[in-house]
C-alpha positions in Angstrom: 77.4 96.7 71.5 78.1 97.6 67.9 81.4 99.6 67.0 81.5 101.5 63.6 84.9 102.4 62.0 85.1 106.0 60.9 86.8 106.5 57.8 89.5 109.3 57.7 90.1 111.1 54.5 93.6 111.4 53.1 93.0 115.2 53.0 92.6 115.0 56.9 96.0 113.5 57.5 99.1 115.7 57.2 102.4 114.4 56.0 105.3 114.6 58.6 106.8 117.3 56.7 103.7 119.3 56.6 103.3 118.7 60.5 106.9 119.9 61.1 106.4 123.1 58.9 103.1 124.0 60.7 104.9 123.4 64.0 108.0 125.8 63.1 105.5 128.3 62.4 104.0 128.1 65.8 105.2 130.3 68.8 107.0 128.6 71.7 104.3 130.4 73.9 101.3 128.8 72.0 102.9 125.3 72.2 103.6 125.8 76.0 100.0 126.9 76.7 98.4 124.1 74.7 100.7 121.3 76.8 99.7 123.1 79.9 96.1 123.1 79.1 96.3 119.4 78.0 98.2 118.3 81.4 95.7 120.5 83.4 92.8 118.6 81.9 94.4 115.2 82.2 95.3 115.6 85.9 92.2 117.6 86.9 90.3 114.4 88.5 93.3 112.9 89.7 94.0 112.7 93.5 97.5 113.6 94.5 99.6 110.6 95.8 100.4 112.4 99.1 96.6 112.8 99.7 95.9 109.3 98.9 98.6 107.9 101.1 97.8 110.3 104.1 93.9 109.3 103.7 94.9 105.7 103.6 97.1 106.0 106.8 94.2 107.7 108.4 91.7 104.9 107.7 93.9 102.2 109.0 94.9 104.3 111.9 91.1 104.8 112.6 90.5 101.1 112.2 92.9 100.2 114.9 92.3 100.5 118.6 95.9 100.0 119.9 98.4 102.7 119.5 101.1 100.2 119.0 99.5 98.6 116.1 99.1 102.1 114.2 100.5 102.6 110.8 103.9 104.3 111.1 105.7 105.7 108.0 109.2 104.7 109.4 108.1 101.3 109.5 106.6 101.2 106.3 109.8 102.6 104.7 111.9 100.2 106.3 109.7 97.2 105.1 109.8 98.7 101.7 113.4 99.2 101.6 113.5 102.9 101.3 115.3 105.5 103.4 113.4 107.6 105.7 114.4 110.7 104.0 113.3 109.6 100.5 110.1 108.0 101.9 109.1 110.9 103.5 109.8 113.0 100.4 107.6 110.8 98.3 104.8 110.6 100.7 104.9 114.5 101.2 105.2 115.1 97.3 108.3 116.8 97.3 109.8 113.9 95.3 108.1 111.6 92.7 109.2 108.5 91.5 109.4 107.1 87.9 109.6 103.5 89.3 106.5 101.7 89.5 108.1 98.9 91.6 108.9 101.6 94.3 105.1 102.5 94.4 104.4 98.7 94.5 106.8 98.2 97.4 105.0 100.8 99.4 101.7 99.2 98.8 102.9 96.0 99.9 104.6 97.4 102.9 101.5 99.2 103.8 99.4 95.9 103.5 97.2 97.4 101.0 94.4 95.5 99.1 94.4 95.3 95.4 91.9 97.9 94.9 93.9 100.2 97.1 97.2 99.6 95.0 95.4 100.2 91.9 94.4 103.7 93.3 97.9 104.3 94.6 99.5 103.3 91.1 96.6 105.7 89.5 97.5 108.7 91.7 101.1 108.5 91.1 100.7 108.3 87.3 101.8 104.8 87.0 100.2 102.2 84.7 97.7 100.0 86.4 98.1 96.3 86.9 97.1 94.1 84.1 96.1 90.3 84.4 97.4 89.6 80.7 100.8 90.5 81.5 102.4 87.6 83.3 104.5 89.5 85.8 101.5 91.8 86.8 99.4 88.6 87.2 101.9 87.2 90.0 101.6 90.6 91.6 97.9 90.6 91.5 98.0 87.2 93.1 100.2 88.3 95.8 97.9 91.1 96.5 94.8 88.8 96.5 96.7 86.3 98.8 97.4 89.1 101.4 101.3 89.0 101.2 102.6 92.2 102.8 106.2 91.7 102.5 108.1 93.0 99.3 111.0 90.6 99.5 108.1 87.6 99.6 106.7 89.1 96.5 110.1 89.4 94.7 110.8 85.7 95.7 107.2 84.7 94.4 108.1 86.6 91.0 111.4 84.7 90.7 109.8 81.5 91.3 107.3 82.1 88.5 110.3 83.1 86.2 109.5 86.9 86.2 111.8 89.8 87.2 111.6 90.5 90.8 110.4 93.8 92.4 113.1 96.4 91.7 115.2 97.0 95.0 115.1 100.7 95.9 119.0 100.8 96.5 119.1 103.8 94.2 117.0 105.6 96.8 119.2 104.8 99.7 121.9 107.3 100.8 125.2 105.6 102.2 126.8 107.2 105.4 129.9 108.9 104.3 131.9 106.8 107.0 130.9 103.6 105.2 132.3 105.0 101.9 135.7 106.0 103.2 136.1 102.9 105.2 135.7 100.9 102.1 138.3 102.9 100.1 140.8 102.9 102.8 140.9 99.2 102.9 
């Protein structure tokens, strides 16, 4: 396949000052409408994260005959290191996370395959795993080996001199009695 470079004329490129001048003349409503239209088009084909997670759970539960082996959210959240409240808000779409490691922890806790984890990352607007990135390469290897414990993945990352999966401790809420008992001592 042959690629051809297109030449841009200097007249087509605006200076920063000219861009700022034109932007200052544009109404706020027009800017908002443009951004809204752009984001609507960008996310039009994307499956929401909550839809993906519920479909995944349904697929797993349909494949399992014994009710004891069915995928339960509270067990997944516990394995991922999330509080039940925060986990349910993530799954239901009431909350979103900016932490890619939180989504990866959920994927490992659900025992997802690499392709399913990639889809989960895509649905949550997170960057996909790149084999050229050393940390991502170790995470990809963990998915391919079938590791389903986020803490084991963190140990594997540290063993390979990469930063571990970020703990979800910011997502946990301490019980008030624990906070008061520490201050009293």
